[in-house]
C-alpha positions in Angstrom: 5.3 8.9 28.4 4.2 10.8 25.4 1.0 9.7 23.7 1.4 11.8 20.6 3.1 8.9 18.8 3.6 8.4 15.1 0.2 6.8 14.5 -1.6 9.6 16.5 0.0 12.2 14.2 -0.6 10.1 11.1 -4.3 9.7 11.6 -5.2 12.3 14.2 -5.4 15.3 12.1 -8.5 16.8 10.6 -7.3 15.9 7.1 -6.8 12.2 7.9 -3.8 10.2 7.0 -0.7 12.5 6.6 2.6 10.9 6.1 4.4 14.1 5.4 4.0 15.2 9.1 6.1 12.3 10.3 8.4 11.5 7.3 11.5 12.9 9.1 10.9 11.0 12.3 12.5 7.8 10.8 15.5 9.2 8.9 18.9 7.7 9.7 20.0 11.1 11.0 17.1 11.3 13.4 17.3 7.7 14.7 21.1 7.2 14.6 20.6 4.0 12.6 18.8 2.9 9.4 15.5 1.2 9.5 16.8 -1.0 6.7 18.8 -2.8 9.4 15.7 -3.7 11.5 14.1 -7.1 11.1 11.2 -6.0 13.3 9.8 -2.5 14.0 7.7 -2.2 17.2 5.0 0.4 17.3 3.3 0.9 20.8 -0.4 1.8 20.6 -2.3 3.5 23.4 -5.9 2.4 23.8 -7.1 4.7 26.6 -7.1 2.0 29.3 -4.1 -0.1 28.2 -1.3 -0.4 25.7 -1.1 -2.7 22.7 1.8 -3.4 20.4 1.9 -3.4 16.6 4.8 -5.0 14.8 6.1 -4.5 11.2 7.8 -7.9 10.9 10.0 -7.5 7.9 11.9 -10.7 8.5 8.7 -12.9 8.3 6.9 -10.5 5.9 3.9 -9.9 8.0 2.2 -7.4 10.3 1.3 -8.3 13.8 -1.1 -6.8 16.5 -0.5 -7.9 20.1 -3.3 -7.1 22.6 -3.6 -8.8 26.0 -7.4 -8.1 25.8 -7.6 -9.9 22.4 -8.5 -6.7 20.6 -7.9 -5.8 17.0 -7.5 -2.4 15.4 -8.1 -2.5 11.7 -7.3 1.2 11.2 -3.9 0.8 12.8 -3.1 -2.1 10.6 -4.1 -0.2 7.5 -2.0 2.8 8.5 1.0 0.5 9.2 0.6 -0.9 5.7 0.5 2.5 4.2 3.5 3.9 6.1 5.5 0.7 5.2 4.8 1.4 1.5 5.6 5.1 2.0 8.9 4.4 3.6 9.7 2.0 0.9 9.0 4.6 -1.8 10.5 7.6 0.0 13.6 6.0 1.5 14.2 3.1 -0.9 13.9 0.1 1.5 14.6 -3.2 -0.2 11.3 -5.0 -0.6 10.4 -8.4 -1.7 10.5 -8.4 -5.5 7.1 -9.9 -5.6 5.6 -6.7 -4.3 6.8 -4.7 -7.3 7.2 -7.3 -10.1 4.1 -9.4 -9.4 1.7 -7.0 -7.6 2.5 -3.4 -8.5 4.0 -3.2 -12.0 1.3 -5.1 -13.9 -1.5 -2.8 -12.6 0.7 0.3 -12.8 1.5 -0.4 -16.4 -2.1 -1.1 -17.3 -3.2 2.1 -15.7 -0.7 4.1 -17.7 -1.7 2.4 -21.0 -5.5 2.6 -20.5 -5.4 6.3 -19.6 -2.9 7.2 -22.3 -0.7 8.9 -19.7 2.0 11.1 -21.3 4.4 10.7 -18.4 4.8 8.9 -15.0 4.3 10.9 -11.8 5.3 10.0 -8.2 1.7 10.3 -7.1 0.7 7.6 -9.6 3.2 5.2 -8.0 1.8 6.1 -4.6 -1.7 5.5 -5.9 -0.7 2.0 -7.0 0.8 1.2 -3.6 -2.2 2.5 -1.7 -4.5 0.5 -4.0 -2.6 -2.7 -3.1 -2.6 -1.9 0.6 -6.4 -1.3 0.6 -6.9 -4.9 -0.8 -5.4 -6.5 2.3 -8.4 -7.5 4.5 -8.9 -8.2 8.2 -8.8 -11.9 7.3 -5.5 -11.6 5.6 -4.0 -9.8 8.6 -5.3 -12.6 10.8 -3.2 -15.0 8.7 -0.2 -12.8 9.0 -0.3 -11.9 5.3 1.4 -8.8 4.0 -0.3 -8.9 0.6 -3.6 -10.1 -0.7 -3.6 -13.7 -2.1 -1.9 -14.0 -5.5 -4.8 -16.1 -6.8 -6.8 -12.9 -7.1 -4.1 -11.1 -9.1 -6.3 -10.1 -12.0 -8.8 -8.4 -9.7 -6.0 -6.9 -7.7 -4.3 -5.5 -10.9 -7.6 -4.1 -12.2 -8.1 -2.1 -9.0 -4.5 -0.9 -9.0 -4.8 0.1 -12.7 -8.0 2.0 -12.0 -6.4 4.0 -9.2 -3.4 4.8 -11.3 -5.6 5.8 -14.3 -7.7 8.0 -12.0 -4.6 9.8 -10.7 -3.5 10.3 -14.3 -6.8 12.0 -15.1 -6.8 14.0 -11.9 -3.3 15.3 -12.7 -4.2 16.2 -16.3 -1.7 13.6 -17.7 -4.3 11.3 -19.4 -4.8 11.6 -23.2 -7.5 9.0 -23.6 -10.8 11.0 -23.5 -13.5 11.0 -22.4 -12.7 9.4 -19.0 -14.4 6.0 -18.6 -17.2 6.1 -16.0 -16.1 2.8 -14.4 -12.3 2.6 -14.5 -12.2 -0.9 -12.9 -14.5 -2.4 -15.5 -12.5 -0.6 -18.2 -9.3 -2.0 -16.8 -10.7 -5.5 -16.9 -11.8 -5.1 -20.5 -8.2 -4.0 -21.4 -6.6 -7.1 -19.9 -5.1 -9.8 -22.1 -6.6 -13.2 -21.7 -4.4 -16.0 -23.0 -6.6 -18.4 -24.8 -4.7 -21.0 -26.8 -5.9 -23.2 -29.6 -5.9 -26.9 -28.8 -3.8 -29.0 -31.2 -4.0 -32.8 -31.4 
């Protein structure tokens, strides 16, 4: 059995995570079917002495890691989250609307506004997706959660906005100069806080 699987290629190179090297592995032409039809995607993981199984459970909206030795690989789960988001962006999988409408778009929009970006770039959308994925912790995975808790949405959005703004500056698309030293704090300062006057 080959051990140079998709995760090995994704994270085994000297440059780290590299989705482009495996992007064509999951096309409909390559597989003979579309991943959009799959409720669960099984990813075998070789751990030197034994095999484990990671699952992208799209039906129940969670990631799973199955190991007979009760182990856990945080890096694998992070990579699965990233590749799921990449596949969504690259191949237009239908995703739960809450991922875009509630999690991605508020932070994405704030990042564009606070940087004064003159146009939207694909890498800025990817930065927003990665910022969301990075906020899913080990404890969230243990609970079978695909996304961080919505109760922290303002913090989540501030971090997404900061990453989007940083990408805008890196690409030379930002017009609000000079660049803030702390983009997360700047994002928080730009947020609208609804405080309503009390009437009797």
